[in-house]
C-alpha positions, 0 to 999 in steps of 0.5 A: 431729494435724495443725495447720491453720494456724500464725501467729506474731506479736510480742506487744508487751505480753509482749515475746515472739513468740506462736505460735498453732496452729490445728487445727479449732476448737482454738487453742493459744497459746505464747510464744517468747523470741526477740528482736523483731528475730530474722530470719524463718527463726529465728522460723519454726524456733522456731514449727515446734519449738513445734508439734512440742512440742505434738504436732502436725504442720505443713507449713512452708508453713502457718507465717505470720510477722506483724511 
C-alpha cells in the first residue's frame, strides 16, 4: 500500500515524536523515541522506517516534519 502523506510532530504530552501515516481516510499513529532536539534527517529516517514497518511505501518527499 502507498501512503498519501506522512507527518511527524513532537507530542509534548508523551515526550515522543508522533508519526502520522495517512492513506486515503485511514490514519495510523505511531511514536518514535528520538530526543526532542534530534535533527530533521534523523526524524525523517525514523518516520520512513516506521512507514515501512507498517507495510506502507512512501516517497521521501511526502514526509513533513513539524517542530
